[in-house]
N, C-alpha and C positions, 0 to 999 in steps of 0.2 A: 499433799505436793505430787502424789501419784495421781489423784484423780485430774488435778490441773494438767499435769503433762499428758494424760490419756485425751484430755479435752483438745490440748493442743494439738497433738499428732492427728487426732481425728478433724480438726480444722482445716489442717494442712492437706489432709488427704482430700477433703471435700472440695478444697478450691484447686487441688490439680485436677479432680474428676470434672471439675464445673468448667474449667478453661478450655476454649476450643483448640483444636489441633491447630498447629501453626500454618499459615496459608502460603502457597507457593509464592515466589518470588519472580516475575516474569519480565525479563528484559525484551523491547520491541525495536528494532532496527527504524521501522517507519511507522506511522500513526495507523494506517491501515490494518496491520498486525496486532498492535494493541488494541484497537475496537474488537478484533474478532476474538483475540484472548481474553478481553473483558466478558464477552458474551458466552465464551464456552466455559470460562472459569470466573465467575462474578466475585468470588472470595478470596481471588488471588491479588496480590500488589503488582499492578502493571505500570510500567513507564515505558515512554516512547523517547527514542534518541533525537527524533526530528519532528517537525511539524509541517502544516499544510504551505507555510510561506517560505519553506526551506528547498533548495535543490539536494536531495538526497545523496547525489554524487560526491559532495563536498561538505563535509561535516568536520569540526574542529573535535580532536580527542580530548574533551574538557575532563577536569578532575572529576567532577559529578556524573559524568558518564562513567567513567573508569570504576569509581566506587560503586555505581549501580551494576555495572557487569560483575564486579567482583562477589558481590552477594546473590546473584540470580542463581536460580535453580535450572530455569530454562531460558532461552533466547531464542527468538525467531525473526528472520530478516528476509529480504527478496532473493538475495543470490544472485546468480549470474554476472558477477563482478561487480553490480551496482555499489556494494560498500567496500570494495577494494582499496579505495583511497584511505579509509580510516578505520574499518573494523578491525584488521589484523594488529593495529597499535593500540587499539582497546582491549583486544585479547592478551596482549603481550604484556600490559602493564596492569590490567586486572589480575591476571594469573590465577583464573578460576578454571580448574580442570573440566569442570562440568560443561562448560560451554566453548571449548576447543573446537576447532572443526574436525569433522568426523566424528565425534561423540554425540551420543543420542541428546544431550541437552542442548543441542544447537540444531535449529530447524531452517534451511533455506527453502524458502516456497519453491523456486525455480527448481530443484531437485525433484519435486513430487508432480510436476506436470509438465508438458511439453511446450517449450517456449517457441515464439515465431522469430523468424530471421536470423538463424543459427548460420553461422560462417564455418567452414572447414580451416579458413584462413584469412587473415584480415590483410587487404591489398595496402600497401603502402599510399600514404596521404588519404587514407577513407575517413580520417576524423575519429571522433569518439564514439566507435561502434564495439559491441560487445559479441565476441565469437560464440559465447553461451547462449544468445539469443537475447531478445529484448526483454529487459528485466521487470518492466512495468506491468506486471500480469494482474495487479490487483484491480484493474479495469476491465476486467474480462469475469462476469459474474459466474461462467460455467467454472472456469479454473478455481475461483474463489471456494467453491464447495469440495474441491480436490484437496486444497490446503487445508480447510477446515478439519477435513477427516484426517488428514497427516497431524495436524496438530492435536487433536483430540487423542490420537494415540500416544503422541510425546507425553501428554498431560497425564494420561493414564499410568506411563512409564515413571515420571516424576514422582506421583504420588499415587502408589498403588491402593492405599486406603480408601481414596476416593474413586477409584476407577470406574464403580458402577454408576456414579453421579455423573462423571465426565461423559461416560458413553450415553446416557439417557439425555443430557442435555444437548448432546451433538445431534441425536436423532431428532430432538424436537427442532433444533435450530434448522435441521436440513429439510425437515417437511415443511416448515415456513418458508424456507429460502426458496423450494421447488414452486410453492404457490405466488409466491415475489416474480419469480422468474416468468410463469406464463403472464402474469400481469403487465410485466416489462416487455415482453415480446408484442403484446397486443398495443401496447403505447406506442413502441416504436416502429410499428409498421409503416407510418407515413416517413419515416427517414431512409428507409431502403432505398438505394439508387442515388441518393443525393451525393453531393461533392462538397469537400471541404478544404481551407488551405489551413495548415498547421505550422506551430514552432516546435521542432524537434519529434521526435518518437513517443513522447509520454504518452499520448491516447491511442496509440495503434491498434491496441487489443479491443478497445472500446470500439473503434471504427469498423473494425473487422467483423465484431459480433454484432453490430447494427447494420452492417452493408453499406456503410459510407465510404465513399472513394476519395483518397487524399490526391489532391492534382498539385499541390505544390508545398514547399517548406521553407519558411523564413530563413532557415539556417542553409549557408551554401552547402555545409557538409555536418553530419551529426556531431553535435557539441560543440561547434563554431558559431559564434554569435553572429547574427545578420549584418550585412554589409549593405551601405549605399547602393553599390553597383548590384549586387544580387537581387536587392528589392527593386530595383529599377526593372532588373531583368524579367521581374514577374508579372508586371502589370498589364501587359497583352494578354498573358495567359489566363489572369484572374479575370479579366474585363470579358474575354470570350467565353469563359467556362459559367461565370455568374453561381459561384459556389453559395452555400448557405451563409457561411461566416468564416471569419479570420480568426482561428483560435489559438489561444495560449492559456498557459497554466498561471495561477496565482502567484507562482515564485518568479515568473519571468517578468521583464520589463514590458509594459504595454506599447512603449514607443514605436518599435518596428512593425507591429499590427496596425498601428494607428497611421502610421505614414502610409503605409499602403492601402489602407481603407480610404483616405483622403483621396487617393490617386486613383480608385477604382470604384467607390462608392458601396463596396460591400462591408457590412457591419464586423464591428469587433466583438467577441464573445470571449470573455474571461472565465475560465472553469477549474475548479478544485480538481486536481489529481488523486485526493485522498480525503479523508474525513477531517472535519474542521469543526471541533467542540464549540469554539468560540463565535461559530456561527449556526449553531444549532444542528450540526450536520455529526452526530454523535457516533453514528453505526454505519456500517457498509451499505445496509439496505436505504437508510435515508441519503447516502451518497448517491447512488444509482438513481434514486427518486429526484435528487437535486439536477443530476446530469441530462435526464430525459426530459424533467421540466422546462429546461433552459434551452434544449436543443429543438424539442417540439414547438416551441413558442416562437424560435427563431424561424422555423419551417414553416409555421402557419401564416408569417409575415412576409415569407419570402415571395 
């Protein structure tokens, strides 16, 4: 009996030694941050609250999301009030002290970069604007690198035993990202100085990085759906400017852009505002490759 007991104990100890350390559980508010977290922490369990076909401003606090946030070791979100309509409810119901606002377990990307279009105060009737700045910073590859550095630091804090691995993985990612940046700048050269029509400020970081000028917005005010009267008022401007395209994101209805296209002859271009794994756009570098491919193709046909 003694021998069997010792053997059993040895088996338990061996099993314990052989078991891998438990991986981090990461909650991402948007797919872009889930994709980035997956690259920097490939062993982690990562889930996104939203997908490319959803408007990230408006998400239901579903029980599945509450459960996911409840067990999260780390949460990463865009911030700048993008998730103000749903994240506080999730936090309250999840009751997870690690991911409360102000804790190291919650990273807002907008807190580690300088956002564009900040306002000291919001004028009455200005529409759905963010005084903290435009929250769609995932569409600027320069700012992505700053967010990646901050996320790497939070990963190291959340899992001190794996700190060296997170640090070295970020350094490798950063070097590769710089190489891609150089290539993207070269590919994007033909777009500089071109004009575009948009719906909402979703791609404003991308336009600024590319040097593309926005001449009109299908929304009469930010967050206000396009109206027939406003669309009609844009026809003359669009006809005179002859922009590259009328752009809307995949989660927006194509009807307003198609109406304006029919009345001006300017093509409609639907673009993803984040990664789309179901379309083979799994990573942020694949997202920028796709965006540039689409825009350069339109420019060549212009």
